[in-house]
TORGU-164563 format. One record per atom (N, C-alpha, C): x, y, z. Coordinates in pm, whole numbers. Example, Ala and Ser with C-alpha at 12.3 -4.5 7.8 and 13.67 -1.06 7.14 Angstrom:
BEGIN
      px      py      pz
    1319    -569     780
    1230    -450     780
    1320    -330     780
    1285    -225     708
    1367    -106     714
    1290       3     787
//
This chain:
BEGIN
      px      py      pz
   11232   12482   11186
   11362   12536   11223
   11445   12557   11096
   11509   12671   11086
   11588   12706   10970
   11735   12678   10997
   11801   12623   10896
   11943   12596   10906
   12017   12730   10898
   12093   12768   11001
   12163   12897   10999
   12266   12908   10888
   12317   12797   10840
   12416   12800   10732
   12353   12842   10600
   12222   12825   10589
   12153   12859   10466
   12095   13000   10467
   12107   13068   10581
   12051   13203   10594
   12114   13296   10491
   12028   13367   10421
   12075   13462   10321
   12092   13404   10182
   12087   13273   10170
   12098   13212   10038
   11963   13215    9969
   11964   13246    9841
   11838   13245    9768
   11796   13101    9742
   11667   13078    9734
   11621   12942    9705
   11659   12902    9562
   11666   12774    9540
   11705   12723    9409
   11581   12687    9328
   11570   12744    9211
   11461   12711    9119
   11492   12573    9061
   11392   12486    9047
   11419   12353    8992
   11478   12358    8851
   11450   12464    8777
   11510   12478    8644
   11661   12490    8649
   11711   12555    8754
   11856   12567    8771
   11918   12430    8795
   11855   12350    8877
   11907   12215    8904
   11904   12131    8777
   11795   12141    8703
   11784   12069    8577
   11893   12113    8480
   11913   12243    8470
   12011   12301    8376
   12156   12270    8416
   12187   12290    8543
   12326   12282    8587
   12373   12141    8624
   12281   12059    8673
   12321   11928    8725
   12264   11810    8647
   12133   11812    8627
   12065   11692    8575
   12092   11667    8428
   12068   11767    8344
   12089   11744    8200
   12234   11710    8168
   12333   11781    8228
   12471   11739    8203
   12500   11596    8250
   12443   11557    8364
   12465   11421    8415
   12402   11317    8322
   12290   11353    8261
   12225   11262    8166
   12297   11260    8031
   12378   11361    8007
   12452   11369    7882
   12364   11400    7761
   12256   11476    7783
   12170   11512    7671
   12162   11663    7656
   12144   11706    7533
   12132   11849    7505
   11995   11900    7548
   11984   12031    7553
   11855   12092    7586
   11752   12059    7478
   11795   12060    7354
   11704   12027    7244
   11654   11884    7254
   11744   11793    7285
   11705   11652    7301
   11612   11635    7421
   11642   11706    7529
   11556   11697    7648
   11416   11746    7615
   11406   11859    7543
   11274   11911    7504
   11200   11810    7418
   11270   11751    7325
   11209   11649    7239
   11162   11529    7320
   11247   11481    7409
   11210   11366    7492
   11093   11398    7584
   11086   11522    7633
   10978   11563    7722
   10848   11591    7646
   10858   11596    7512
   10742   11625    7425
   10690   11767    7449
   10785   11860    7463
   10750   12002    7478
   10836   12081    7381
   10800   12208    7362
   10880   12292    7274
   11012   12329    7343
   11110   12361    7260
   11237   12405    7318
   11215   12532    7401
   11127   12619    7353
   11101   12744    7426
   11044   12715    7565
   10953   12617    7576
   10899   12582    7707
   11011   12537    7800
   11098   12452    7750
   11209   12404    7833
   11304   12518    7867
   11338   12601    7770
   11429   12712    7794
   11372   12807    7899
   11239   12826    7900
   11178   12912    8001
   11192   12853    8141
   11183   12722    8152
   11202   12656    8282
   11350   12662    8322
   11437   12627    8228
   11580   12629    8257
   11629   12770    8289
   11567   12871    8229
   11604   13009    8254
   11534   13068    8376
   11458   12984    8446
   11389   13022    8570
   11283   13129    8546
   11227   13130    8425
   11121   13225    8390
   10983   13164    8410
   10975   13032    8406
   10848   12961    8423
   10864   12855    8531
   10754   12824    8601
   10760   12722    8706
   10751   12581    8650
   10789   12486    8732
   10765   12345    8701
   10623   12315    8749
   10532   12300    8655
   10393   12270    8687
   10380   12124    8726
   10267   12084    8783
   10248   11941    8814
   10265   11852    8691
   10210   11895    8578
   10225   11815    8455
   10372   11804    8415
   10445   11917    8425
   10586   11915    8390
   10666   11832    8490
   10626   11833    8617
   10694   11752    8718
   10684   11603    8681
   10569   11562    8630
   10554   11424    8585
   10649   11394    8469
   10655   11484    8374
   10742   11464    8257
   10889   11457    8297
   10932   11553    8381
   11072   11556    8424
   11105   11434    8509
   11012   11397    8597
   11033   11278    8679
   11052   11153    8594
   10971   11139    8491
   10982   11022    8402
   11115   11024    8329
   11152   11141    8275
   11277   11152    8199
   11399   11123    8285
   11397   11169    8409
   11515   11160    8495
   11516   11038    8588
   11407   10961    8587
   11401   10845    8677
   11381   10885    8822
   11322   11003    8842
   11293   11050    8977
   11141   11059    8990
   11095   11113    9101
   10951   11122    9121
   10901   11261    9084
   10777   11271    9040
   10720   11404    9016
   10709   11484    9146
   10692   11414    9257
   10683   11482    9387
   10811   11560    9417
   10924   11507    9378
   11053   11574    9400
   11054   11710    9331
   11015   11713    9204
   11018   11836    9126
   10910   11933    9172
   10794   11880    9205
   10685   11966    9255
   10723   12027    9390
   10788   11949    9476
   10829   11999    9607
   10936   12107    9594
   11030   12089    9500
   11131   12192    9478
   11066   12322    9433
   10967   12311    9344
   10899   12430    9296
   10820   12496    9409
   10755   12414    9491
   10677   12470    9602
   10768   12545    9700
   10883   12486    9734
   10976   12553    9826
   11025   12685    9765
   11054   12683    9638
   11098   12805    9570
   10988   12911    9574
   10866   12871    9538
   10754   12964    9536
   10727   13022    9675
   10728   12938    9777
   10701   12987    9913
   10807   13086    9960
   10929   13066    9917
   11038   13156    9958
   11041   13285    9878
   10990   13283    9757
   11003   13400    9671
   10873   13477    9650
   10762   13422    9693
   10633   13488    9668
   10560   13518    9799
   10628   13587    9887
   10570   13625   10016
   10490   13753    9997
   10362   13752   10036
   10281   13874   10020
   10340   13991   10099
   10338   14109   10039
   10393   14228   10106
   10323   14257   10238
   10193   14232   10243
   10115   14267   10362
   10112   14155   10466
   10197   14057   10454
   10196   13943   10545
   10211   13986   10691
   10295   14085   10717
   10316   14131   10854
   10191   14196   10913
   10099   14236   10830
    9977   14300   10878
    9867   14201   10913
    9888   14075   10881
    9787   13972   10908
    9812   13916   11049
    9709   13922   11135
    9730   13872   11271
    9735   13719   11272
    9814   13667   11364
    9821   13523   11385
    9721   13487   11493
    9618   13411   11457
    9513   13372   11551
    9534   13229   11595
    9494   13201   11716
    9499   13064   11770
    9360   13022   11808
    9331   12894   11786
    9200   12841   11824
    9186   12842   11976
    9065   12864   12021
    9039   12869   12165
    9042   12732   12228
//
């Protein structure tokens, strides 16, 4: 069941949450976050800029840095991907039910 209040809103990329909420709350710069995550600044900037996904490996790194679970970050990415990567021909695929 879909929440009608959320209808029409675009899904949130986990990079946006990291950029807008988490890093400011932690009080660390993007450069420091990249260093702490043991990744290049460009890798982090691509995630924060919503150009790259949070991979399972990155979910582990972000979870460790933020004191959250990797499942949280992976689930956010999965929800984003499912909402934004719908195949064009989906309506042409029949829905079958087991007998």
